[in-house]
DODREN-566637 format. One record per residue (C-alpha): residue number from 0; x, y, z. Coordinates in Angstrom, 3 decimals. Example, Ala and Ser with C-alpha at 12.3 -4.5 7.8 and 13.67 -1.06 7.14 Angstrom:
(site 0,(12.300,-4.500,7.800))
(site 1,(13.670,-1.060,7.140))
//
This chain:
(site 0,(40.190,10.916,107.240))
(site 1,(41.793,14.288,107.952))
(site 2,(43.958,16.050,105.347))
(site 3,(47.283,17.243,106.763))
(site 4,(49.011,18.496,103.608))
(site 5,(48.537,18.710,99.841))
(site 6,(51.438,19.075,97.415))
(site 7,(50.895,19.036,93.654))
(site 8,(52.829,19.828,90.488))
(site 9,(51.161,20.666,87.158))
(site 10,(47.675,19.577,88.224))
(site 11,(44.864,21.457,86.408))
(site 12,(45.425,25.217,86.977))
(site 13,(48.365,25.036,89.341))
(site 14,(51.960,24.551,88.356))
(site 15,(52.631,24.292,92.082))
(site 16,(50.251,23.709,94.965))
(site 17,(51.658,23.410,98.479))
(site 18,(49.296,23.334,101.439))
(site 19,(51.019,22.236,104.627))
(site 20,(50.236,22.106,108.337))
(site 21,(46.517,22.173,107.675))
(site 22,(44.312,22.378,110.779))
(site 23,(42.640,19.111,111.766))
(site 24,(39.466,20.833,113.027))
(site 25,(37.403,23.762,111.917))
(site 26,(36.530,25.396,108.613))
(site 27,(39.159,25.897,105.937))
(site 28,(37.838,28.763,103.868))
(site 29,(38.836,29.024,100.189))
(site 30,(37.898,32.247,98.405))
(site 31,(38.632,34.012,95.141))
(site 32,(37.059,35.188,91.900))
(site 33,(35.867,32.880,89.153))
(site 34,(38.572,30.733,87.502))
(site 35,(41.037,31.511,90.248))
(site 36,(41.663,27.820,91.067))
(site 37,(39.364,27.313,94.055))
(site 38,(37.737,24.167,92.693))
(site 39,(41.147,22.891,91.571))
(site 40,(42.052,22.298,95.216))
(site 41,(39.093,19.937,95.688))
(site 42,(39.692,18.279,92.323))
(site 43,(43.357,17.768,93.275))
(site 44,(42.358,16.078,96.532))
(site 45,(39.863,13.931,94.620))
(site 46,(42.491,12.984,92.024))
(site 47,(45.006,12.105,94.744))
(site 48,(42.529,9.808,96.511))
(site 49,(40.809,8.109,93.575))
(site 50,(42.901,8.767,90.475))
(site 51,(40.089,10.814,88.907))
(site 52,(38.084,13.959,89.537))
(site 53,(34.396,14.728,89.667))
(site 54,(34.417,16.624,86.380))
(site 55,(36.872,14.320,84.565))
(site 56,(36.215,10.640,84.147))
(site 57,(38.789,7.822,84.107))
(site 58,(39.090,8.137,80.303))
(site 59,(39.923,11.850,80.463))
(site 60,(42.907,11.779,82.790))
(site 61,(45.090,13.531,80.219))
(site 62,(43.102,16.684,80.986))
(site 63,(44.349,16.588,84.585))
(site 64,(47.777,17.679,83.307))
(site 65,(48.300,21.430,83.294))
(site 66,(48.190,22.855,79.799))
(site 67,(51.517,22.361,78.006))
(site 68,(53.048,20.059,80.655))
(site 69,(54.146,16.465,80.133))
(site 70,(53.551,15.061,83.590))
(site 71,(51.994,15.860,86.914))
(site 72,(52.211,14.584,90.490))
(site 73,(50.378,14.992,93.758))
(site 74,(51.229,14.004,97.331))
(site 75,(48.545,13.879,99.978))
(site 76,(49.355,13.568,103.685))
(site 77,(46.380,12.419,105.722))
(site 78,(45.553,10.642,108.946))
(site 79,(42.870,8.122,109.812))
(site 80,(42.006,7.436,113.431))
(site 81,(45.443,8.554,114.648))
(site 82,(47.502,6.840,111.915))
(site 83,(49.294,9.098,109.432))
(site 84,(49.659,8.128,105.755))
(site 85,(51.235,9.594,102.648))
(site 86,(49.644,9.012,99.237))
(site 87,(51.554,9.830,96.033))
(site 88,(50.234,9.721,92.485))
(site 89,(51.975,10.339,89.170))
(site 90,(50.588,10.789,85.639))
(site 91,(52.188,11.679,82.308))
(site 92,(50.963,12.496,78.832))
(site 93,(51.534,8.867,77.715))
(site 94,(48.911,7.715,80.229))
(site 95,(51.524,6.237,82.540))
(site 96,(49.707,6.287,85.840))
(site 97,(51.257,5.153,89.128))
(site 98,(50.319,5.360,92.779))
(site 99,(52.001,4.641,96.084))
(site 100,(50.671,4.496,99.632))
(site 101,(52.900,4.521,102.707))
(site 102,(52.688,5.167,106.378))
(site 103,(54.095,8.587,107.261))
(site 104,(56.683,7.131,109.627))
(site 105,(57.961,4.622,107.026))
(site 106,(57.869,6.312,103.633))
(site 107,(60.502,4.033,102.098))
(site 108,(58.400,0.901,102.603))
(site 109,(55.033,1.433,100.920))
(site 110,(52.076,-0.635,102.079))
(site 111,(50.607,-0.550,98.557))
(site 112,(52.074,0.164,95.156))
(site 113,(50.186,0.478,91.879))
(site 114,(46.856,2.045,90.994))
(site 115,(44.718,-1.006,91.701))
(site 116,(46.534,-2.055,94.874))
(site 117,(46.395,1.475,96.282))
(site 118,(42.683,1.730,95.468))
(site 119,(41.932,-1.531,97.283))
(site 120,(44.004,-0.584,100.310))
(site 121,(42.482,2.911,100.495))
(site 122,(39.002,1.424,100.582))
(site 123,(40.047,-0.699,103.564))
(site 124,(41.465,2.370,105.323))
(site 125,(38.843,5.006,104.414))
(site 126,(35.688,2.889,104.315))
(site 127,(34.302,4.434,101.113))
(site 128,(34.969,4.741,97.386))
(site 129,(34.627,7.502,94.810))
(site 130,(30.833,7.298,94.319))
(site 131,(30.126,7.449,98.048))
(site 132,(32.653,10.249,98.463))
(site 133,(31.029,12.546,95.904))
(site 134,(27.563,11.863,97.323))
(site 135,(28.549,12.696,100.893))
(site 136,(31.877,14.315,101.768))
(site 137,(32.553,16.022,98.462))
(site 138,(30.113,18.575,97.114))
(site 139,(31.359,19.675,93.709))
(site 140,(30.482,23.050,92.211))
(site 141,(26.946,22.323,91.124))
(site 142,(23.389,23.022,92.055))
(site 143,(22.475,21.230,95.264))
(site 144,(19.842,18.641,94.344))
(site 145,(18.168,15.714,95.999))
(site 146,(20.351,12.605,96.010))
(site 147,(19.115,10.020,93.554))
(site 148,(17.614,7.119,95.483))
(site 149,(18.969,4.627,92.959))
(site 150,(22.532,5.972,92.921))
(site 151,(25.232,3.490,93.846))
(site 152,(26.562,5.733,96.604))
(site 153,(23.200,6.241,98.322))
(site 154,(22.477,2.529,98.116))
(site 155,(25.910,1.782,99.541))
(site 156,(25.359,4.220,102.412))
(site 157,(21.927,2.731,103.048))
(site 158,(23.359,-0.785,103.029))
(site 159,(21.183,-1.705,100.053))
(site 160,(23.961,-1.789,97.475))
(site 161,(25.542,-4.988,98.798))
(site 162,(22.113,-6.607,98.931))
(site 163,(21.282,-5.473,95.394))
(site 164,(24.718,-6.535,94.251))
(site 165,(24.113,-9.978,95.706))
(site 166,(20.598,-10.074,94.252))
(site 167,(21.930,-9.012,90.862))
(site 168,(24.551,-11.706,91.096))
(site 169,(21.840,-14.219,91.951))
(site 170,(19.767,-13.075,88.960))
(site 171,(22.784,-13.463,86.687))
(site 172,(23.406,-16.898,88.163))
(site 173,(19.747,-17.839,87.670))
(site 174,(20.041,-16.826,84.011))
(site 175,(23.218,-18.883,83.751))
(site 176,(21.492,-21.810,85.470))
(site 177,(18.616,-21.598,82.983))
(site 178,(21.061,-21.598,80.102))
(site 179,(23.000,-24.468,81.638))
(site 180,(19.753,-26.368,82.263))
(site 181,(18.754,-25.975,78.603))
(site 182,(22.147,-27.246,77.490))
(site 183,(21.988,-30.125,79.959))
(site 184,(18.470,-31.034,78.825))
(site 185,(19.702,-31.226,75.222))
(site 186,(22.675,-33.360,76.261))
(site 187,(20.469,-35.641,78.364))
(site 188,(18.062,-36.153,75.463))
(site 189,(20.946,-36.937,73.095))
(site 190,(22.397,-39.443,75.585))
(site 191,(19.051,-41.157,76.024))
(site 192,(18.746,-41.518,72.259))
(site 193,(22.228,-43.073,72.128))
(site 194,(21.254,-45.510,74.882))
(site 195,(18.081,-46.432,73.017))
(site 196,(20.087,-46.992,69.834))
(site 197,(22.446,-49.392,71.648))
(site 198,(19.405,-51.587,72.475))
(site 199,(21.231,-53.618,75.116))
(site 200,(19.643,-56.928,76.171))
(site 201,(19.974,-57.753,79.842))
(site 202,(22.022,-60.895,80.418))
(site 203,(23.176,-61.178,76.801))
(site 204,(26.816,-60.372,77.656))
(site 205,(26.815,-62.979,80.437))
(site 206,(25.394,-65.493,77.974))
(site 207,(28.113,-64.712,75.432))
(site 208,(30.836,-64.878,78.074))
(site 209,(29.518,-68.211,79.381))
(site 210,(29.458,-69.610,75.845))
(site 211,(32.982,-68.309,75.178))
(site 212,(34.307,-69.637,78.488))
(site 213,(32.645,-72.982,77.812))
(site 214,(34.212,-73.157,74.356))
(site 215,(37.598,-72.184,75.747))
(site 216,(37.340,-74.872,78.419))
(site 217,(36.267,-77.404,75.790))
(site 218,(39.226,-76.499,73.574))
(site 219,(41.622,-76.837,76.496))
(site 220,(40.079,-80.199,77.386))
(site 221,(40.360,-81.339,73.751))
(site 222,(43.992,-80.222,73.555))
(site 223,(44.671,-82.030,76.795))
(site 224,(42.970,-85.136,75.413))
(site 225,(45.061,-84.963,72.221))
(site 226,(48.233,-84.455,74.201))
(site 227,(47.368,-87.319,76.529))
(site 228,(46.512,-89.522,73.547))
(site 229,(49.827,-88.735,71.868))
(site 230,(51.752,-89.299,75.090))
(site 231,(49.866,-92.492,75.961))
(site 232,(50.236,-93.832,72.404))
(site 233,(53.993,-93.177,72.518))
(site 234,(54.190,-94.953,75.870))
(site 235,(52.163,-97.899,74.555))
(site 236,(54.166,-98.176,71.370))
(site 237,(57.399,-98.069,73.378))
(site 238,(56.157,-100.594,75.959))
(site 239,(54.304,-103.091,73.736))
(site 240,(57.440,-104.632,72.153))
(site 241,(59.060,-104.753,75.573))
(site 242,(55.978,-106.427,77.033))
(site 243,(56.049,-108.939,74.202))
(site 244,(59.738,-109.701,74.799))
(site 245,(59.229,-109.867,78.554))
(site 246,(56.340,-112.273,78.085))
(site 247,(58.444,-114.403,75.704))
(site 248,(61.418,-114.555,78.078))
(site 249,(59.081,-115.301,80.943))
(site 250,(57.690,-118.339,79.049))
(site 251,(61.158,-119.653,78.221))
(site 252,(62.384,-119.218,81.748))
(site 253,(59.348,-120.949,83.119))
(site 254,(60.050,-123.894,80.808))
(site 255,(63.694,-124.178,81.869))
(site 256,(62.712,-123.674,85.451))
(site 257,(60.441,-126.722,85.158))
(site 258,(63.173,-128.802,83.509))
(site 259,(65.642,-127.755,86.205))
(site 260,(63.166,-128.709,88.879))
(site 261,(62.613,-132.155,87.351))
(site 262,(66.343,-132.770,87.014))
(site 263,(66.969,-131.585,90.573))
(site 264,(64.305,-133.952,91.855))
(site 265,(65.573,-136.895,89.790))
(site 266,(69.234,-136.463,90.727))
(site 267,(68.383,-135.708,94.296))
(site 268,(66.231,-138.847,94.581))
(site 269,(68.927,-140.948,92.970))
(site 270,(71.566,-139.657,95.366))
(site 271,(69.276,-140.310,98.308))
(site 272,(68.640,-143.940,97.273))
(site 273,(72.276,-144.705,96.481))
(site 274,(73.865,-142.875,99.370))
(site 275,(71.336,-143.112,102.113))
(site 276,(69.286,-146.294,101.358))
(site 277,(71.601,-148.646,99.444))
(site 278,(69.878,-151.783,100.874))
(site 279,(66.552,-150.904,99.370))
(site 280,(65.447,-152.837,96.335))
(site 281,(64.906,-149.618,94.403))
(site 282,(68.463,-148.623,95.218))
(site 283,(69.783,-151.973,93.884))
(site 284,(67.727,-151.644,90.711))
(site 285,(68.995,-148.064,90.166))
(site 286,(72.583,-149.168,90.730))
(site 287,(72.247,-152.049,88.252))
(site 288,(70.762,-149.653,85.670))
(site 289,(73.668,-147.279,86.117))
(site 290,(76.247,-150.088,85.805))
(site 291,(74.545,-151.284,82.658))
(site 292,(74.408,-147.796,81.144))
(site 293,(77.813,-146.786,82.399))
(site 294,(80.196,-149.769,82.340))
(site 295,(82.855,-147.690,84.017))
(site 296,(80.564,-146.781,86.867))
(site 297,(82.154,-146.430,90.276))
(site 298,(80.497,-145.937,93.654))
(site 299,(82.782,-142.961,94.183))
(site 300,(80.639,-141.107,91.672))
(site 301,(77.566,-141.176,93.950))
(site 302,(78.462,-137.872,95.737))
(site 303,(78.677,-136.221,92.357))
(site 304,(75.068,-137.188,91.742))
(site 305,(74.213,-135.179,94.920))
(site 306,(76.250,-132.316,93.673))
(site 307,(74.344,-132.458,90.358))
(site 308,(71.051,-132.336,92.268))
(site 309,(72.192,-129.279,94.113))
(site 310,(73.310,-127.694,90.840))
(site 311,(69.987,-128.361,89.190))
(site 312,(68.201,-126.885,92.248))
(site 313,(70.328,-123.767,92.090))
(site 314,(69.706,-123.497,88.368))
(site 315,(65.978,-123.901,88.986))
(site 316,(66.102,-120.992,91.497))
(site 317,(67.924,-118.842,89.013))
(site 318,(65.340,-119.562,86.343))
(site 319,(62.594,-118.821,88.869))
(site 320,(64.120,-115.470,89.824))
(site 321,(64.573,-114.403,86.191))
(site 322,(61.047,-115.500,85.402))
(site 323,(59.710,-113.461,88.349))
(site 324,(61.663,-110.438,87.159))
(site 325,(60.254,-110.612,83.631))
(site 326,(56.772,-111.246,85.038))
(site 327,(57.044,-108.109,87.198))
(site 328,(58.470,-106.099,84.338))
(site 329,(55.742,-107.228,81.979))
(site 330,(53.120,-106.328,84.575))
(site 331,(54.643,-102.910,85.108))
(site 332,(54.809,-102.244,81.389))
(site 333,(51.237,-103.478,80.979))
(site 334,(50.025,-101.092,83.714))
(site 335,(51.849,-98.199,82.046))
(site 336,(50.425,-99.161,78.688))
(site 337,(46.860,-99.352,79.969))
(site 338,(46.939,-95.539,80.416))
(site 339,(46.425,-95.632,76.673))
(site 340,(42.962,-97.090,77.298))
(site 341,(41.791,-94.032,79.271))
(site 342,(43.332,-91.684,76.667))
(site 343,(41.564,-93.568,73.857))
(site 344,(38.199,-93.457,75.625))
(site 345,(38.472,-89.734,76.474))
(site 346,(39.535,-88.871,72.935))
(site 347,(36.718,-91.005,71.503))
(site 348,(34.238,-89.207,73.769))
(site 349,(34.857,-85.984,71.802))
(site 350,(31.968,-85.511,69.424))
(site 351,(32.064,-83.787,66.020))
(site 352,(31.826,-80.004,66.321))
(site 353,(29.105,-78.015,64.524))
(site 354,(29.681,-74.192,64.637))
(site 355,(26.873,-72.333,66.364))
(site 356,(27.123,-69.413,63.940))
(site 357,(26.855,-71.592,60.826))
(site 358,(23.068,-71.484,60.626))
(site 359,(22.972,-67.743,61.379))
(site 360,(25.585,-67.046,58.713))
(site 361,(23.654,-69.056,56.155))
(site 362,(20.430,-67.278,57.108))
(site 363,(22.109,-63.876,56.889))
(site 364,(23.867,-64.596,53.594))
(site 365,(22.946,-62.194,50.835))
(site 366,(22.084,-63.335,47.276))
(site 367,(25.531,-62.279,46.145))
(site 368,(27.099,-64.363,48.889))
(site 369,(24.915,-67.314,47.855))
(site 370,(26.149,-66.981,44.275))
(site 371,(29.731,-66.830,45.482))
(site 372,(29.079,-69.895,47.632))
(site 373,(27.593,-71.710,44.625))
(site 374,(30.557,-70.693,42.501))
(site 375,(32.940,-72.054,45.104))
(site 376,(31.001,-75.313,45.511))
(site 377,(33.379,-77.282,43.360))
(site 378,(36.368,-76.026,45.293))
(site 379,(34.627,-76.889,48.527))
(site 380,(34.056,-80.464,47.303))
(site 381,(37.748,-80.766,46.474))
(site 382,(38.747,-79.417,49.849))
(site 383,(36.304,-81.811,51.528))
(site 384,(38.362,-84.726,50.140))
(site 385,(41.301,-83.558,52.218))
(site 386,(39.231,-83.376,55.402))
(site 387,(40.532,-85.878,58.004))
(site 388,(38.300,-88.925,58.560))
(site 389,(37.830,-90.418,61.989))
(site 390,(38.383,-94.207,62.350))
(site 391,(35.252,-96.307,62.567))
(site 392,(33.819,-97.389,65.899))
(site 393,(34.518,-101.046,65.217))
(site 394,(38.174,-100.233,64.677))
(site 395,(38.155,-98.361,68.002))
(site 396,(36.497,-101.303,69.801))
(site 397,(38.948,-103.804,68.323))
(site 398,(41.927,-101.652,69.213))
(site 399,(40.578,-101.043,72.720))
(site 400,(40.280,-104.790,73.305))
(site 401,(43.813,-105.376,72.055))
(site 402,(45.219,-102.515,74.062))
(site 403,(43.540,-103.792,77.196))
(site 404,(45.503,-107.057,76.896))
(site 405,(48.513,-105.203,75.445))
(site 406,(48.436,-107.400,72.386))
(site 407,(47.706,-104.692,69.792))
(site 408,(50.908,-104.102,67.912))
(site 409,(52.552,-100.775,67.096))
(site 410,(51.354,-100.703,63.496))
(site 411,(47.756,-101.226,64.562))
(site 412,(48.032,-98.470,67.176))
(site 413,(49.667,-96.073,64.750))
(site 414,(47.069,-96.828,62.095))
(site 415,(44.339,-95.753,64.530))
(site 416,(45.995,-92.927,66.476))
(site 417,(47.343,-90.844,63.596))
(site 418,(43.980,-90.265,61.821))
(site 419,(42.272,-89.887,65.204))
(site 420,(44.692,-87.126,66.217))
(site 421,(44.360,-85.407,62.821))
(site 422,(40.598,-85.485,63.191))
(site 423,(40.765,-84.157,66.766))
(site 424,(43.107,-81.339,65.772))
(site 425,(40.742,-80.364,62.988))
(site 426,(37.931,-80.219,65.549))
(site 427,(40.091,-78.088,67.812))
(site 428,(40.918,-75.780,64.906))
(site 429,(37.224,-75.368,64.116))
(site 430,(36.470,-74.707,67.759))
(site 431,(39.275,-72.131,67.939))
(site 432,(37.800,-70.371,64.920))
(site 433,(34.456,-70.398,66.691))
(site 434,(36.161,-69.149,69.876))
(site 435,(37.666,-66.262,67.898))
(site 436,(34.210,-65.367,66.592))
(site 437,(32.770,-65.605,70.105))
(site 438,(35.634,-63.494,71.497))
(site 439,(34.907,-60.820,68.902))
(site 440,(31.228,-60.916,69.798))
(site 441,(32.101,-60.662,73.495))
(site 442,(34.477,-57.763,72.806))
(site 443,(31.819,-55.975,70.793))
(site 444,(29.183,-56.579,73.444))
(site 445,(31.585,-55.545,76.206))
(site 446,(32.339,-52.350,74.325))
(site 447,(28.607,-51.752,73.940))
(site 448,(28.110,-52.417,77.653))
(site 449,(31.023,-50.120,78.539))
(site 450,(29.642,-47.492,76.209))
(site 451,(26.211,-47.878,77.793))
(site 452,(27.794,-47.697,81.268))
(site 453,(29.678,-44.556,80.294))
(site 454,(26.543,-43.043,78.826))
(site 455,(24.550,-44.034,81.913))
(site 456,(27.220,-42.617,84.192))
(site 457,(27.317,-39.378,82.227))
(site 458,(23.520,-39.349,82.122))
(site 459,(23.309,-39.870,85.897))
(site 460,(25.880,-37.134,86.379))
(site 461,(23.986,-34.763,84.106))
(site 462,(20.672,-35.536,85.782))
(site 463,(22.309,-35.045,89.172))
(site 464,(23.812,-31.812,87.925))
(site 465,(20.403,-30.794,86.595))
(site 466,(18.880,-31.427,90.024))
(site 467,(21.767,-29.571,91.642))
(site 468,(21.293,-26.626,89.286))
(site 469,(17.555,-26.594,89.951))
(site 470,(18.236,-26.702,93.691))
(site 471,(20.704,-23.828,93.418))
(site 472,(18.268,-21.892,91.279))
(site 473,(15.446,-22.425,93.821))
(site 474,(17.739,-21.277,96.613))
(site 475,(18.655,-18.127,94.719))
(site 476,(15.046,-17.372,93.889))
(site 477,(14.259,-17.680,97.576))
(site 478,(17.320,-15.618,98.441))
(site 479,(16.200,-12.849,96.079))
(site 480,(12.808,-12.811,97.769))
(site 481,(14.497,-12.515,101.150))
(site 482,(16.878,-9.845,99.864))
(site 483,(13.992,-7.796,98.481))
(site 484,(12.309,-7.952,101.865))
(site 485,(15.551,-7.058,103.633))
(site 486,(16.212,-4.219,101.160))
(site 487,(12.798,-2.747,101.846))
(site 488,(13.397,-2.964,105.591))
(site 489,(16.903,-1.449,105.339))
(site 490,(15.682,1.301,102.991))
(site 491,(12.887,2.213,105.383))
(site 492,(15.298,2.360,108.329))
(site 493,(17.811,4.367,106.285))
(site 494,(15.225,6.956,105.286))
(site 495,(14.090,7.231,108.880))
(site 496,(17.691,7.733,110.076))
(site 497,(18.340,10.364,107.408))
(site 498,(15.139,12.119,108.371))
(site 499,(16.208,12.173,112.017))
(site 500,(19.670,13.492,111.122))
(site 501,(18.211,16.222,108.928))
(site 502,(15.839,17.178,111.741))
(site 503,(18.862,18.075,113.897))
(site 504,(20.531,20.395,111.374))
(site 505,(17.587,21.783,109.403))
(site 506,(16.396,24.192,112.167))
(site 507,(19.892,25.656,112.323))
(site 508,(20.127,26.109,108.560))
(site 509,(16.621,27.676,108.370))
(site 510,(16.907,29.689,111.585))
(site 511,(14.216,27.589,113.220))
(site 512,(11.656,28.079,110.470))
(site 513,(11.568,24.415,109.411))
(site 514,(12.282,21.411,111.624))
(site 515,(10.652,18.288,110.235))
(site 516,(11.035,16.447,106.940))
(site 517,(9.288,13.452,105.472))
(site 518,(11.430,11.313,103.207))
(site 519,(9.703,8.707,101.065))
(site 520,(11.399,5.477,99.964))
(site 521,(12.393,7.149,96.697))
(site 522,(14.004,10.001,98.696))
(site 523,(11.243,12.431,97.741))
(site 524,(11.427,15.184,100.366))
(site 525,(8.548,17.081,101.915))
(site 526,(8.931,19.726,104.611))
(site 527,(6.507,20.393,107.450))
(site 528,(5.084,23.910,107.563))
(site 529,(3.957,25.239,110.952))
(site 530,(1.759,27.777,109.175))
(site 531,(-0.079,25.195,107.071))
(site 532,(0.235,22.447,109.678))
(site 533,(1.004,19.969,106.920))
(site 534,(3.886,18.656,104.814))
(site 535,(4.606,20.620,101.646))
(site 536,(6.373,19.713,98.439))
(site 537,(9.687,21.493,97.896))
(site 538,(8.124,23.353,94.991))
(site 539,(6.024,25.235,97.547))
(site 540,(9.047,26.810,99.320))
(site 541,(11.571,29.326,98.024))
(site 542,(14.628,28.246,96.035))
(site 543,(16.932,29.394,98.854))
(site 544,(15.007,27.300,101.385))
(site 545,(15.113,24.337,98.992))
(site 546,(18.918,24.572,98.837))
(site 547,(19.133,24.847,102.619))
(site 548,(17.066,21.677,102.929))
(site 549,(19.111,19.865,100.294))
(site 550,(22.383,20.892,101.916))
(site 551,(21.083,19.568,105.228))
(site 552,(20.073,16.339,103.490))
(site 553,(23.481,15.835,101.882))
(site 554,(25.269,16.540,105.135))
(site 555,(22.945,14.004,106.779))
(site 556,(24.183,11.466,104.212))
(site 557,(27.711,12.344,105.285))
(site 558,(26.860,11.708,108.929))
(site 559,(25.199,8.421,108.014))
(site 560,(28.285,7.266,106.168))
(site 561,(30.411,8.352,109.128))
(site 562,(28.339,6.243,111.500))
(site 563,(28.365,3.209,109.204))
(site 564,(31.761,2.952,107.537))
(site 565,(34.301,5.597,108.561))
(site 566,(36.803,5.268,111.382))
(site 567,(37.826,8.440,113.247))
(site 568,(37.276,12.057,112.193))
(site 569,(36.447,13.012,108.597))
(site 570,(36.891,15.968,106.290))
(site 571,(34.311,17.370,103.884))
(site 572,(34.884,19.515,100.833))
(site 573,(31.974,21.796,99.924))
(site 574,(32.517,23.627,96.628))
(site 575,(30.351,26.753,96.588))
(site 576,(27.512,25.346,98.683))
(site 577,(26.156,28.889,99.256))
(site 578,(26.147,29.974,95.595))
(site 579,(22.385,30.618,95.706))
(site 580,(22.162,31.661,99.370))
(site 581,(21.652,35.242,100.474))
(site 582,(24.023,36.577,103.110))
(site 583,(21.696,35.787,106.001))
(site 584,(21.266,32.139,104.939))
(site 585,(25.036,31.882,104.392))
(site 586,(25.691,33.086,107.959))
(site 587,(23.214,30.518,109.363))
(site 588,(24.761,27.785,107.246))
(site 589,(28.319,28.615,108.326))
(site 590,(27.254,28.609,111.955))
(site 591,(25.449,25.292,111.500))
(site 592,(28.490,23.690,109.901))
(site 593,(30.715,24.516,112.886))
(site 594,(28.512,22.539,115.279))
(site 595,(26.948,19.967,112.993))
(site 596,(28.979,16.854,113.886))
(site 597,(31.840,15.971,116.181))
(site 598,(33.266,13.514,113.652))
(site 599,(32.920,15.803,110.605))
(site 600,(35.615,17.999,112.029))
(site 601,(37.557,19.367,109.041))
(site 602,(35.329,21.210,106.569))
(site 603,(36.676,22.827,103.413))
(site 604,(34.331,25.490,102.015))
(site 605,(34.747,27.204,98.664))
(site 606,(33.101,30.579,98.084))
(site 607,(33.838,33.649,96.018))
(site 608,(33.366,35.898,99.070))
(site 609,(32.127,35.396,102.606))
(site 610,(29.515,37.769,104.141))
(site 611,(30.666,40.443,106.494))
(site 612,(29.674,40.262,110.130))
(site 613,(29.726,36.480,110.542))
(site 614,(30.816,35.324,113.958))
(site 615,(32.373,32.114,112.578))
(site 616,(36.145,31.919,113.000))
(site 617,(37.929,30.099,110.167))
(site 618,(40.702,27.652,111.070))
(site 619,(42.483,28.565,107.818))
(site 620,(41.809,31.049,105.041))
(site 621,(43.117,30.320,101.522))
(site 622,(42.825,33.051,98.915))
(site 623,(43.172,32.172,95.248))
(site 624,(44.006,34.481,92.382))
(site 625,(43.245,34.193,88.730))
(site 626,(46.684,35.622,87.901))
(site 627,(48.709,33.093,89.924))
(site 628,(49.554,29.540,88.896))
(site 629,(50.891,28.570,92.307))
(site 630,(49.451,28.539,95.798))
(site 631,(51.381,28.057,99.001))
(site 632,(49.988,28.031,102.490))
//
């Protein structure tokens, strides 16, 4: 990132700050006496980028406003890897804070709007956040000290921060998994107790359902038997009188058929003798008998005797046909009526019903219930009188024999069927009551089975979840072990890289006096002394040399961040880095900064005064004054 322009209104010391056409390369020197607004320039840049400054935290933004003003604004033009951007930020005394980020060639269409959105987009563009910025590219006005090895910025630059962040997340998840496992264990134990309390017996539900289904089938069969008995009895009682009449008519017709046959034979024989064999002695005898019986007899009447024979024959045929009809009808009615036999036998096959739960209810009856039962004994005896009584077996046998021949009359059938049906219906009613009890037992057992199934399903799910949680926990424990190993490896490589980077700049800063550093994992620094031929603690060198070494170390962090995260050239803002340097060390440091890194091309340096005789040419020179509240360049 290279700063091209800074424009601010009412930020810290300045009512107006306008820095335009800033050079992209070289040193921008800022000088002036104390409290002249030098550091304000760096703080303004920091506020523009991150919405805060090094000296003021996020909760102290009201102090960014210039004393007595109600609002402030800052616009920062910068470029990253050839792309120009404009960043605007606004703040008022009511803590209304807004930000806007646009490309320089399309200001009217911002690519991000709002503090959070701009912050996220800036991180994508710049490659670093506030903590990394102040540990590398921004050196606030403070004593130059060793970077803290456990600081977020150093860990981020080393590549450890993401690993530690992941490890920390895993540790939090492990703690959550432990808590979840404890909760699950309690739930599992409670579910197991509920299952134990249900005390389900394997196969008991099937037994109840079979008994219920059997009772239901029996009731349906009994109802069918009763219905068949009623229907068959009605058919029998309708047919029996008709059968009796048909049989009577058949007997009469058979009698008259016989008479007609005799008469036809007699008249026919007489006609044959008289008409066809008159010379026979029998014919003469018959003729004499007719003349004696009928004095007015004439031979002309002989044909009429033939006609009478024919008439009697026809009459005999008619009687025969009617007799056959009534015989067939009687047979048909008898066959229909014999259905009553099967209905009677099936109904009689139904045995008296004894409720299965009766014995259990009596066994489970409490003393109070026994007293109530004893008190109701008289009423029970009275009600027993009204209980339907089934006809005796002998009555059934007698009726069955009569029905088989269709000779049992309607009264006899009705006298048997009505009490039989009443008795059967009472049995069905008792069985239906028992079926209701069985259905309730089945429903209760089904609910218990469903409840047990639900509990088992939940229990299986919880146990599976417990195993899943344990598996996730084991994976995270293993991941943390791997992360710790990777963190150690990355930290070692990072320290080595920083050491190598410092080795390139340290000789320039110290005018060749010191060249080699040793940096421990905790960023403890030791410098190699050619005189002692050994590494020395920083306490063994002068304070000026210590600050030269620390400045080289911090700039090495900047180069490391450049190589890891930053695209294109980068600026650095060093606020009074030479405050404790003598003039000679300041000259060496300025010279070193001009050739330190190709990518760290724009370097802002704040100092009260610069030493005379330096051969470093500044790209820009900004002079601040304590008496001015505006700065334009």
